[in-house]
C-alpha positions in Angstrom: -21.8 -20.4 -95.7 -19.5 -18.8 -93.4 -22.5 -18.0 -91.1 -23.7 -21.7 -91.1 -20.1 -22.8 -89.8 -20.0 -20.4 -86.9 -23.2 -21.7 -85.6 -22.0 -25.2 -84.5 -18.6 -23.7 -83.5 -20.6 -21.5 -81.1 -22.6 -24.3 -79.8 -19.7 -26.4 -79.1 -18.1 -23.3 -77.3 -21.2 -23.0 -75.2 -21.4 -26.6 -74.2 -18.6 -26.7 -72.0 -19.4 -23.8 -69.9 -23.2 -25.1 -69.8 -22.1 -28.3 -68.7 -19.7 -26.7 -66.0 -22.8 -24.6 -64.7 -25.3 -27.9 -64.5 -22.4 -29.8 -62.5 -21.8 -26.7 -60.1 -25.6 -26.4 -59.6 -25.8 -30.2 -59.0 -22.8 -30.1 -56.5 -24.2 -27.0 -54.8 -27.7 -28.9 -54.4 -25.7 -32.0 -52.9 -23.9 -29.8 -50.7 -27.1 -28.2 -49.3 -28.8 -31.4 -49.1 -25.8 -32.7 -46.8 -26.0 -29.5 -44.7 -29.8 -30.0 -44.2 -29.1 -33.6 -43.4 -26.4 -32.8 -40.6 -28.7 -30.2 -39.1 -31.6 -32.9 -39.0 -29.3 -35.5 -37.4 -27.9 -32.9 -34.8 -31.6 -32.1 -34.1 -32.5 -35.8 -33.6 -29.8 -36.2 -31.2 -30.4 -32.8 -29.3 -34.0 -33.3 -29.1 -33.3 -36.7 -27.2 -31.4 -34.8 -24.6 -34.1 -32.2 -24.3 -36.7 -35.0 -23.8 -34.5 -36.7 -21.3 -34.3 -33.5 -19.1 -38.2 -32.8 -19.5 -38.8 -36.4 -18.2 -36.6 -36.1 -15.3 -38.3 -33.0 -14.4 -41.7 -34.8 -14.7 -40.5 -37.7 -12.7 -39.3 -35.7 -9.9 -42.9 -34.8 -9.3 -43.5 -38.3 -8.1 -43.8 -39.1 -4.3 -40.2 -39.5 -3.4 -39.0 -38.0 -6.8 -37.1 -39.9 -9.4 -35.9 -43.3 -9.2 -32.3 -44.4 -9.3 -32.8 -46.0 -12.7 -34.5 -42.7 -14.0 -31.7 -40.7 -12.6 -29.2 -43.1 -14.3 -31.1 -43.0 -17.6 -30.8 -39.0 -17.3 -27.2 -39.2 -17.0 -26.5 -41.6 -19.7 -28.7 -39.8 -22.2 -27.4 -36.5 -21.4 -23.8 -37.6 -21.4 -23.1 -36.1 -24.9 -24.5 -32.7 -24.2 -21.1 -31.3 -24.1 -20.4 -32.1 -27.8 -23.9 -31.8 -29.1 -24.5 -28.3 -27.5 -21.7 -26.6 -25.5 -20.5 -26.5 -22.0 -23.1 -24.1 -20.7 -25.7 -26.7 -21.6 -24.0 -29.6 -20.1 -23.0 -27.6 -17.0 -27.0 -26.7 -16.6 -28.1 -30.1 -17.0 -25.7 -31.3 -14.3 -25.7 -28.6 -12.0 -29.3 -27.4 -12.1 -31.6 -30.1 -13.5 -29.9 -33.1 -12.1 -28.8 -31.4 -8.9 -32.7 -30.3 -8.3 -33.5 -33.9 -8.8 -31.3 -34.9 -6.2 -32.6 -32.3 -3.9 -36.1 -33.6 -4.5 -35.0 -37.0 -3.8 -33.3 -36.0 -0.4 -36.3 -34.0 0.5 -38.5 -36.8 -0.1 -36.4 -39.4 2.0 -36.1 -36.8 4.9 -40.0 -36.4 4.9 -40.4 -40.3 5.0 -38.5 -40.5 8.1 -39.6 -37.2 9.7 -41.5 -37.5 13.1 -45.1 -36.3 12.9 -46.1 -32.9 13.9 -44.0 -29.7 13.1 -41.2 -31.6 11.6 -43.2 -33.5 9.1 -45.0 -30.4 8.0 -42.1 -28.5 7.6 -40.4 -31.4 5.5 -43.5 -31.7 3.4 -43.1 -27.9 2.7 -39.5 -28.3 1.8 -40.2 -30.9 -0.4 -42.9 -29.1 -2.4 -40.5 -26.1 -2.7 -38.1 -28.4 -4.1 -40.4 -30.1 -6.6 -41.8 -26.5 -7.7 -38.4 -25.4 -8.2 -37.5 -28.3 -10.6 -40.9 -27.8 -12.3 -39.9 -24.2 -12.9 -37.1 -25.5 -14.9 -39.4 -26.2 -17.9 -39.5 -22.6 -19.0 -35.7 -22.1 -18.5 -35.1 -25.6 -20.4 -37.0 -24.5 -23.3 -35.4 -21.1 -23.3 -32.0 -22.4 -23.0 -32.6 -25.3 -25.8 -34.3 -23.2 -28.2 -31.7 -21.7 -30.2 -30.1 -25.1 -30.8 -33.5 -26.9 -31.8 -34.5 -24.6 -34.5 -34.4 -25.9 -37.8 -34.1 -22.7 -39.8 -32.4 -22.7 -43.1 
């Protein structure tokens, strides 16, 4: 009879730790889900900035370079880069991508007013170099953004 009375008390004693373990497991899974949601939310915001940089690079290949509206859209889209990435990425977007896009616009404007002959040929060459220079930023952009855009668990 003693054996029968210890069985319910043993089950009762194990019930509390079992419930605690289940609650801990559920809490851990909720925490993991929240962490993954944060990663996904950050990814969504970061990829918009990456896309804005890609679009500006492509728009810089048009005759005359990117328009004023496209440049303004780039600045608006990348204004949060400092907080979503780091200062290095924000500086790269401003001092490299944006600056090179401005250079393409400037070279295009100078070409449009250049006289015919040697000056025009030289300005065309300078514009093409500026466009190639910003186009080469595709690889650098991907290299700089890759650590921030990986969704590794």
